[in-house]
C-alpha positions in Angstrom: 106.3 46.3 -104.4 107.1 44.7 -101.4 105.5 46.1 -99.3 102.1 46.1 -101.1 102.5 42.2 -101.4 103.3 42.4 -97.6 100.0 44.6 -96.9 98.0 42.5 -98.9 99.0 39.0 -97.6 98.3 40.8 -94.2 94.7 42.0 -95.4 93.9 38.2 -96.4 95.7 37.0 -93.4 93.0 39.5 -91.1 90.0 38.4 -93.7 91.0 34.6 -92.8 91.1 34.9 -88.8 88.0 37.6 -88.9 86.1 34.1 -91.2 87.6 31.9 -88.7 86.6 33.8 -86.0 83.1 34.4 -86.5 82.6 30.7 -87.2 83.9 30.1 -84.3 81.5 32.7 -83.0 78.7 30.7 -84.3 79.5 27.6 -83.5 79.7 28.1 -80.0 76.6 30.0 -80.0 74.8 26.9 -81.6 76.6 24.8 -78.7 75.2 26.8 -76.1 72.3 26.7 -77.5 71.8 22.8 -78.0 72.8 22.8 -74.8 70.3 25.0 -73.4 67.5 23.3 -75.1 69.1 20.0 -73.9 68.1 21.3 -70.5 64.3 21.0 -70.3 64.0 18.0 -72.1 66.9 16.0 -69.1 64.4 17.9 -66.9 61.3 16.4 -68.2 63.2 12.8 -68.7 64.7 13.2 -64.9 61.0 14.3 -63.7 59.4 11.0 -65.3 61.6 8.8 -64.4 61.1 9.8 -60.9 57.5 10.0 -61.3 56.9 6.5 -61.9 58.4 5.5 -58.6 56.5 7.3 -57.2 53.3 6.1 -59.1 54.4 2.6 -58.0 54.6 3.3 -54.9 51.7 5.0 -54.2 49.6 2.1 -56.1 51.6 -0.2 -53.8 51.5 1.5 -50.1 48.7 4.0 -50.5 46.0 1.8 -52.0 46.6 -1.0 -49.9 46.7 1.3 -46.6 43.4 3.5 -47.8 41.6 -0.2 -48.5 42.5 -1.6 -45.3 41.8 1.4 -43.0 38.3 2.2 -44.7 37.4 -1.8 -44.1 38.5 -1.5 -40.3 36.4 1.7 -40.4 33.5 0.4 -41.2 33.7 -3.0 -39.7 36.1 -2.8 -36.7 38.8 -2.0 -35.3 41.5 -4.7 -33.9 40.9 -5.1 -30.4 43.8 -3.4 -28.4 43.5 -0.8 -25.8 44.2 2.6 -26.5 46.3 3.6 -29.4 46.9 0.2 -29.5 44.2 -0.9 -32.0 45.4 1.5 -34.4 49.4 -0.4 -34.5 47.2 -3.5 -35.0 45.9 -1.8 -37.8 48.7 -0.6 -39.6 50.6 -3.8 -39.0 52.0 -4.3 -43.1 50.5 -7.9 -42.6 47.1 -6.7 -41.8 47.0 -4.6 -44.5 48.2 -7.4 -47.1 45.6 -9.8 -46.2 42.7 -7.4 -45.4 43.4 -5.7 -49.0 43.6 -9.5 -50.6 40.3 -10.2 -48.7 38.3 -7.4 -50.0 39.7 -7.1 -54.0 38.2 -11.0 -53.7 35.2 -9.4 -53.2 35.3 -7.7 -56.3 34.3 -11.1 -58.1 30.8 -10.8 -56.8 30.4 -8.3 -60.0 30.5 -11.7 -62.3 26.7 -12.0 -60.6 25.4 -9.2 -61.5 22.8 -11.4 -64.1 21.5 -13.5 -61.3 20.8 -10.0 -59.5 18.8 -8.4 -62.1 17.1 -12.0 -62.4 16.1 -12.7 -58.8 15.1 -8.9 -58.3 13.1 -8.9 -61.6 11.3 -12.5 -60.8 10.8 -11.7 -57.0 9.2 -8.3 -57.6 6.7 -10.3 -61.2 3.1 -10.8 -59.5 2.5 -13.5 -62.1 4.8 -15.7 -60.6 3.3 -15.7 -56.9 1.4 -18.6 -58.2 4.7 -20.5 -57.1 4.9 -18.9 -53.7 3.5 -17.4 -50.6 5.2 -14.2 -50.1 6.0 -12.5 -46.7 4.3 -15.0 -44.1 4.7 -13.9 -40.4 6.2 -16.2 -38.0 7.9 -16.4 -34.4 8.4 -14.7 -31.6 10.1 -11.7 -33.5 7.6 -11.1 -36.1 9.9 -12.1 -39.1 9.0 -13.4 -42.5 9.8 -16.4 -44.6 8.3 -17.3 -48.5 6.9 -20.6 -49.2 7.4 -22.5 -52.5 5.5 -25.2 -54.0 7.1 -28.1 -56.4 5.1 -27.3 -59.4 4.5 -31.2 -59.9 2.5 -31.0 -56.7 -1.8 -30.3 -55.9 -1.4 -26.8 -54.2 -3.0 -26.6 -51.1 -6.4 -25.4 -50.6 -4.7 -22.4 -48.3 -2.8 -21.7 -51.3 -2.9 -18.2 -52.8 -4.3 -19.7 -56.3 -6.4 -22.5 -54.0 -7.3 -25.9 -55.9 -8.3 -29.2 -54.0 -5.2 -30.8 -53.5 -5.8 -35.1 -53.9 -2.3 -35.6 -52.8 -0.6 -36.3 -49.5 0.8 -34.3 -47.6 4.6 -32.9 -49.4 7.8 -33.3 -47.4 9.5 -29.5 -46.4 12.8 -28.2 -46.9 14.0 -25.5 -45.0 16.7 -23.5 -46.6 19.0 -21.2 -44.3 20.7 -18.6 -46.2 24.4 -17.7 -45.3 25.9 -14.3 -45.0 28.1 -14.4 -42.2 26.1 -13.7 -39.2 25.4 -10.3 -40.4 23.3 -10.0 -43.6 20.9 -12.0 -46.0 17.4 -11.4 -47.1 15.0 -14.0 -48.4 14.4 -12.7 -51.6 18.0 -13.2 -52.8 16.9 -16.7 -52.7 13.6 -17.0 -55.1 15.4 -18.8 -57.5 16.8 -21.4 -55.5 14.1 -21.9 -53.6 12.0 -22.3 -56.8 14.7 -24.9 -58.3 14.9 -27.0 -55.2 11.1 -27.1 -54.6 11.0 -28.2 -58.3 14.4 -30.9 -57.9 13.5 -32.0 -54.8 9.8 -32.7 -55.4 9.2 -30.9 -52.0 7.5 -27.3 -50.1 10.4 -25.1 -49.6 10.4 -22.6 -46.7 13.0 -19.6 -46.9 13.1 -18.1 -43.5 14.5 -14.2 -42.4 16.2 -14.6 -39.0 17.6 -11.5 -37.1 20.8 -11.1 -38.4 24.0 -8.9 -36.1 23.6 -6.7 -34.7 19.9 -6.8 -34.5 20.7 -10.5 -32.7 23.3 -12.8 -31.3 23.3 -15.9 -32.6 21.3 -17.6 -29.7 18.3 -14.8 -31.4 19.1 -16.1 -34.6 18.6 -20.4 -33.5 15.6 -19.1 -32.0 14.2 -17.5 -34.4 14.9 -21.0 -37.2 13.5 -23.1 -34.1 9.8 -20.2 -34.6 10.1 -21.7 -38.2 10.6 -25.1 -37.7 7.7 -24.4 -34.7 5.5 -22.7 -37.7 5.9 -25.5 -40.4 4.5 -27.9 -38.3 1.1 -25.9 -36.9 0.6 -24.7 -40.5 0.8 -28.1 -41.9 -2.5 -28.8 -42.6 -3.2 -25.5 -44.2 -0.6 -25.9 -46.6 -0.2 -29.6 -47.1 3.0 -29.9 -45.7 3.9 -33.5 -44.3 5.3 -32.1 -40.7 7.0 -35.5 -40.0 9.1 -35.2 -42.7 11.5 -31.9 -42.6 14.9 -31.8 -44.4 17.6 -28.6 -43.5 19.6 -27.3 -45.9 22.3 -24.4 -45.2 24.6 -22.3 -46.6 27.7 -20.8 -44.8 26.8 -19.8 -41.5 23.0 -21.2 -42.5 24.9 -24.6 -42.8 26.2 -23.4 -38.8 22.9 -22.2 -37.5 20.9 -25.1 -39.0 23.7 -27.3 -37.3 23.4 -25.7 -34.4 19.3 -25.3 -34.3 18.9 -29.8 -34.5 21.6 -30.1 -31.9 19.8 -27.4 -29.4 16.5 -29.3 -30.0 17.9 -32.7 -29.4 19.5 -31.5 -26.2 16.4 -29.6 -25.2 17.6 -26.3 -24.6 15.5 -24.2 -22.0 17.3 -21.2 -24.0 14.8 -21.8 -27.0 11.7 -21.0 -25.0 9.9 -23.7 -26.6 7.7 -26.5 -24.6 10.5 -29.9 -24.1 7.7 -31.9 -25.9 7.3 -29.4 -29.0 11.6 -30.3 -29.1 11.0 -33.5 -28.9 9.1 -33.4 -31.7 10.5 -31.1 -34.3 13.7 -33.0 -33.9 12.0 -36.3 -34.7 10.9 -34.4 -37.7 13.6 -34.0 -39.0 15.1 -36.5 -41.7 18.5 -34.8 -42.5 20.7 -31.7 -42.5 22.9 -30.6 -45.5 25.1 -28.0 -45.1 27.1 -26.2 -47.9 30.5 -25.1 -47.2 29.6 -24.7 -43.7 31.8 -24.0 -40.4 31.1 -26.5 -37.5 33.8 -25.5 -35.6 33.8 -21.7 -34.5 37.3 -22.0 -32.7 38.9 -22.9 -36.0 37.3 -21.0 -38.3 38.3 -17.9 -36.3 41.9 -19.1 -36.9 41.3 -19.2 -40.2 40.0 -15.7 -40.0 43.3 -14.5 -38.3 45.3 -16.4 -41.2 43.4 -14.0 -43.4 43.4 -10.6 -41.6 40.0 -10.3 -41.2 39.0 -11.7 -37.8 38.3 -8.2 -36.7 36.2 -7.0 -39.4 34.0 -10.2 -39.5 30.7 -10.2 -37.5 31.2 -13.6 -36.3 33.1 -12.7 -32.9 30.7 -10.2 -32.3 27.5 -12.5 -33.3 28.9 -14.9 -31.0 29.0 -12.4 -27.9 32.5 -12.8 -27.6 35.3 -15.2 -27.9 34.9 -16.9 -25.0 31.0 -18.1 -26.4 33.0 -20.2 -29.4 32.4 -23.7 -28.1 29.2 -22.8 -26.6 28.2 -22.2 -30.5 29.9 -25.0 -32.0 28.4 -28.3 -32.8 31.5 -30.0 -32.7 31.9 -29.3 -29.4 27.9 -29.5 -28.1 27.9 -33.1 -30.2 31.4 -34.3 -28.0 29.4 -33.8 -24.2 26.0 -35.7 -26.0 25.0 -38.3 -24.1 24.7 -41.3 -26.0 21.0 -41.6 -25.9 21.2 -37.6 -27.3 23.7 -39.0 -30.4 21.2 -41.6 -31.2 18.7 -38.8 -31.8 20.6 -37.1 -33.7 19.5 -37.2 -37.6 21.9 -38.2 -40.5 24.1 -35.2 -42.0 25.4 -34.3 -45.9 28.1 -32.1 -46.2 28.9 -30.7 -49.7 32.4 -28.2 -49.7 34.0 -26.7 -53.0 38.0 -27.3 -52.9 38.2 -23.6 -54.0 36.4 -22.8 -51.2 38.8 -19.7 -49.4 35.8 -18.0 -47.4 35.5 -21.1 -45.3 38.3 -23.7 -45.5 37.4 -27.6 -46.6 38.9 -28.4 -43.5 35.7 -27.5 -41.8 33.4 -29.8 -43.5 36.3 -32.6 -43.6 36.5 -32.5 -39.7 33.0 -32.0 -38.8 32.5 -35.7 -41.2 35.3 -37.1 -38.7 33.5 -36.2 -35.6 30.5 -37.7 -36.8 31.8 -40.5 -37.9 33.2 -41.3 -34.9 30.0 -40.6 -32.4 28.2 -43.6 -35.5 26.4 -40.5 -36.6 25.6 -41.4 -40.1 27.1 -38.7 -42.9 28.2 -38.3 -46.0 30.6 -36.0 -47.6 31.0 -34.4 -50.7 34.2 -32.9 -52.3 33.2 -30.7 -55.2 36.2 -29.9 -56.9 37.0 -26.2 -58.7 33.9 -25.1 -56.6 34.7 -21.6 -54.2 32.0 -20.4 -51.6 29.9 -18.4 -53.7 29.4 -21.1 -56.6 27.8 -23.6 -54.7 24.9 -22.0 -54.2 24.5 -19.0 -56.8 25.0 -22.0 -59.4 21.2 -23.4 -57.6 19.7 -20.6 -59.0 19.8 -21.6 -62.8 19.6 -25.1 -64.9 22.3 -22.8 -67.1 24.9 -22.4 -64.0 28.1 -24.8 -64.7 27.9 -26.6 -61.6 24.0 -26.8 -61.0 23.5 -30.7 -61.7 26.9 -31.6 -60.1 25.6 -30.0 -56.9 21.9 -30.5 -56.8 22.5 -34.1 -57.6 24.2 -34.5 -54.6 21.6 -33.1 -52.5 18.9 -35.1 -54.1 20.8 -38.2 -53.4 21.0 -37.7 -50.0 17.7 -36.5 -49.6 15.6 -39.2 -51.2 18.0 -41.2 -48.5 16.6 -38.6 -45.8 12.8 -39.3 -46.6 12.9 -42.3 -48.5 11.4 -41.3 -51.5 13.6 -41.5 -54.6 13.5 -38.0 -56.9 13.3 -37.7 -60.4 16.8 -37.2 -62.0 
């Protein structure tokens, strides 16, 4: 019995050990399986954690580098010899500034509605009664559009010929901007129509040869040719040839001021007879500048601060940095004689305080120069207005800044020509 009991106990002990062994084996297997399964999960998490910095790096570094390099490839590399231009182009500050400038242009998409409005209006033949389209003028056979005031009778020379019983109508010449390298008169059809209505004037919107078709001197010659055309065509279109006002935006404001000063000085480069230049200068009763550039050297420094001086058209259109003083209204005025200063017409300068393309200091400094030389000037600083809105908001009465900006323009226009505009 003792032996059997011992055997029985040993058998039970063996069975318990087997159970324990099997249980341990299964547990070990499960832990190994769990570890094996967890490895792919950990790898996925690791890859995910690694991909986020890579994506962030691509966004923060790759995108700006791509944008700035494309911009410089399209519009111009830094003016450095050899490989220096590429080294300059890849400087972090220039990369950042150029990218910011390009991204700022995305806000122009908000003007999509206006784009389709002016496109549709300009192509609609029924609107032809409001203007004369595509009139050829000048030595380069540029085109201009002429817009009638809806409250004035239209002349015999117009497309809808009616005998005019009213006197000659004052002339406003609108010169668009575009950084001296772009622009088209059709873009401003709605603005010109509203301006003719608000000012009770005939508005002329000419094209001019932008860079690279011509430099700034060519542009000034084209605007001078437009003024010659306006005086010579005054009888046909019932224009008051002795009451002319220039309105320009951005580069257009610069060209308007420069054209007037060239004529006051009697520049031979205009290739216009001296007596004609004197007559035109006397007929110009005022110049209104909207967000204009008046000192090219100052503006170039602003472009350098923004990192866009090499992709900008300005220095190319001026035929080099050495010509900046020659094409700066501020510098021209400072060397005028007392007799010439007396022939300079009054100016009104409007500028938005939110303008980052042309800083508000441009108009402020020009106003100070004009005042110091005893030339009449009015300066309007428009709160919360940027470089584009000051002109696009003149295209439709429902635009936010339509009334504030036109109110200033009308007030100064009435002073220029000695008439009271309807409010």
